[in-house]
C-alpha positions in Angstrom: 70.2 16.9 2.2 70.3 19.7 -0.4 67.5 22.0 0.7 67.1 23.7 -2.7 66.0 20.5 -4.3 62.3 19.9 -4.8 60.0 17.7 -6.9 57.5 19.4 -9.1 54.8 18.0 -11.4 56.3 17.0 -14.7 54.5 18.9 -17.4 54.3 18.3 -21.1 56.2 21.6 -21.7 59.3 19.8 -20.2 59.3 17.1 -22.9 61.7 19.0 -25.2 64.0 19.5 -22.2 63.8 15.8 -21.3 64.7 14.9 -25.0 67.8 17.2 -24.6 68.8 15.6 -21.3 68.4 12.0 -22.7 71.0 13.0 -25.4 73.6 14.4 -22.9 76.8 12.4 -22.9 76.6 11.7 -19.1 73.0 10.4 -19.5 72.7 8.7 -22.9 74.8 5.6 -22.1 72.4 4.7 -19.3 69.1 5.5 -21.1 69.5 3.6 -24.4 65.9 4.0 -25.4 65.3 7.8 -25.4 62.1 7.6 -27.6 60.5 5.0 -25.2 61.3 7.3 -22.3 59.7 10.3 -24.0 56.6 8.2 -24.7 56.5 7.2 -21.0 56.9 10.8 -19.9 54.2 12.0 -22.3 51.7 9.4 -21.2 52.7 7.5 -18.0 51.2 4.0 -17.7 48.6 3.2 -15.1 50.3 3.3 -11.7 53.1 5.4 -13.1 54.1 8.8 -11.7 56.8 11.3 -12.5 58.3 14.6 -11.3 60.7 17.2 -12.5 63.7 17.5 -10.2 64.3 21.1 -9.5 66.9 23.2 -7.9 64.9 26.1 -6.7 62.8 27.0 -9.8 65.0 25.4 -12.4 64.3 21.9 -13.7 67.5 19.9 -13.7 66.3 16.3 -14.0 63.5 13.7 -14.2 62.3 11.1 -11.8 59.7 8.5 -12.6 58.3 5.6 -10.7 55.6 3.0 -11.0 54.2 0.0 -9.1 55.4 -3.3 -10.4 52.9 -6.2 -10.9 53.5 -9.6 -9.3 53.6 -11.0 -12.8 56.4 -8.6 -13.9 58.4 -9.4 -10.8 58.0 -13.1 -11.3 58.9 -12.9 -15.0 62.3 -11.4 -13.9 62.8 -14.0 -11.2 62.2 -11.6 -8.4 59.8 -13.8 -6.4 61.4 -12.5 -3.2 60.4 -8.8 -3.9 56.9 -8.1 -2.5 54.0 -7.2 -4.6 53.1 -3.5 -4.8 56.8 -2.6 -4.8 57.9 0.5 -6.9 60.5 0.6 -9.6 62.1 4.0 -10.1 64.3 5.7 -12.7 66.2 9.0 -12.3 68.4 11.2 -14.4 70.0 14.5 -13.9 70.2 16.2 -17.3 72.0 19.3 -16.1 75.6 18.0 -15.7 76.3 20.9 -13.3 73.9 19.3 -10.8 75.7 16.0 -10.7 77.8 15.4 -7.6 76.0 18.0 -5.4 73.5 15.7 -3.6 70.7 16.6 -6.0 70.0 13.0 -7.1 70.0 11.5 -3.5 67.9 14.3 -2.2 65.3 13.8 -5.1 65.2 10.1 -4.3 64.7 10.8 -0.6 61.8 13.1 -1.4 60.2 10.4 -3.6 60.6 7.9 -0.9 58.9 10.2 1.6 55.9 10.4 -0.8 55.8 6.6 -1.1 56.0 6.2 2.7 53.0 8.4 3.0 51.1 6.1 0.7 51.6 3.5 3.4 51.3 0.4 1.1 54.6 0.4 -0.7 56.9 -2.2 0.8 60.0 -1.6 -1.3 61.5 0.7 -3.9 63.9 -0.7 -6.6 66.3 1.0 -8.9 68.2 -0.7 -11.8 71.5 0.6 -13.0 74.3 -0.7 -15.2 77.1 -2.1 -13.2 79.5 0.4 -14.8 77.5 3.4 -13.7 79.4 3.8 -10.4 78.4 7.4 -10.0 74.7 6.3 -9.8 75.6 3.5 -7.4 77.1 6.0 -5.0 74.2 8.4 -5.3 71.6 5.7 -4.7 73.6 4.4 -1.7 73.5 8.0 -0.3 69.7 7.9 -0.6 69.6 4.6 1.4 69.5 2.0 -1.4 71.7 -1.1 -1.3 72.9 -3.4 -4.1 70.9 -6.6 -3.9 71.9 -8.5 -7.0 73.1 -8.4 -10.5 70.9 -9.3 -13.5 70.4 -8.5 -17.2 67.0 -6.8 -17.7 65.8 -7.4 -21.3 69.3 -7.4 -22.9 70.4 -4.1 -21.5 73.6 -5.6 -20.1 74.6 -6.5 -16.6 72.9 -4.3 -14.0 72.6 -3.9 -10.3 69.2 -4.2 -8.7 69.3 -1.7 -5.8 66.6 -1.9 -3.1 65.3 0.2 -0.3 63.0 -1.7 2.1 60.2 0.5 3.4 58.7 -2.1 5.7 
């Protein structure tokens, strides 16, 4: 685990930085709706939470998560995923932080928070099947590829799961 990595509250002052990160060549292909992500970050939906991923004091990425309703899970055909599970998204906007255990460490820190909640049975991440760098990072954090699906026309993706039960 990278001990310099920490999660800090995501503040509105970081929105311009997030906009820059979403435009980075190593991020943009995997986050095709930057405006929607900025809206989410500015006003997370009920049950949504987010953090700035920091190396020391410097923000290098964004992590968001939210509980998924039974109705949303069923609409995607995920009737085997327990209610109250959490869906997460992560990006490292600073390309220099990629490949240095920053992402896996940030995910582990989020999972520790969710374990303390005590009522989150599972955490899910969705990533395009071509985003192999993300697959490796998510696997380092304990996630496993469960299946492939096409979420809302974004192309073929892996659903990666971490069971907390």
